C-alpha positions in Angstrom: 0.1 0.1 -0.2 2.5 2.4 1.0 4.9 1.9 -1.7 2.0 3.1 -4.3 1.5 6.3 -2.9 2.8 9.2 -5.6 1.9 12.0 -3.7 1.5 12.8 0.4 0.1 16.1 1.9 1.5 16.9 5.2 0.3 20.0 7.9 2.6 21.5 10.0 1.4 23.1 13.3 0.5 26.5 11.9 -1.6 24.2 9.4 0.3 25.2 6.5 0.2 22.6 3.7 3.5 20.9 2.3 3.2 18.7 -0.6 5.7 16.2 -1.4 5.3 14.2 -5.0 7.1 10.9 -4.8 6.3 10.6 -8.2 8.7 13.5 -9.2 10.8 14.4 -6.1 9.1 17.8 -5.9 8.2 19.0 -2.6 6.2 22.4 -2.1 4.4 24.5 0.0 1.2 27.0 0.2 3.5 29.8 1.0 5.9 29.2 -2.1 9.1 27.3 -1.0 9.9 24.5 -3.8 12.5 21.8 -3.7 13.6 19.4 -6.0 14.9 16.4 -3.9 16.8 12.7 -4.5 16.2 11.5 -0.7 15.2 12.7 2.5 16.6 12.8 6.1 14.6 12.5 9.3 15.5 14.2 12.6 13.2 12.0 15.0 13.7 14.5 18.4 11.9 17.6 16.4 9.8 16.2 13.5 12.0 17.5 10.7 12.4 15.9 7.6 15.0 17.4 5.3 15.3 17.4 1.3 18.6 16.4 -0.3 19.4 16.8 -3.3 22.9 15.5 -5.2 24.1 15.2 -1.5 23.2 18.6 -0.6 21.0 20.0 2.0 18.1 22.1 0.0 15.2 22.4 2.1 13.7 21.4 5.0 10.0 21.5 7.2 8.6 20.5 10.4 5.7 18.8 10.4 3.0 17.3 13.4 4.6 14.4 14.6 1.6 11.9 13.5 2.2 13.6 9.8 5.9 13.0 10.3 5.4 8.9 11.3 3.0 8.9 8.3 5.3 10.0 6.1 8.6 8.2 7.4 7.1 4.8 6.5 6.0 6.1 3.0 9.5 7.3 2.3 11.4 3.9 4.0 9.0 1.9 1.8 10.1 3.9 -1.2 13.8 3.8 -0.4 13.9 7.4 -0.3 16.0 8.0 3.3 19.4 9.1 3.2 
């Protein structure tokens, strides 16, 4: 089930939406941030998701704990974790 997802919508504590396309590997937000990524890094202590492109940091976002765990499971199923 998790490996078939192509897009996931996340929320942060302020209610902002973060859309992550697992097909095109683009993350974008309502306020205009958009990044391309090759892989992801997860900071479990503060629910931060780091977007990595060609081995370099290119963006990050903090999401709600339940959103964090859901997305981490999806990323793991699709071998996107750095």
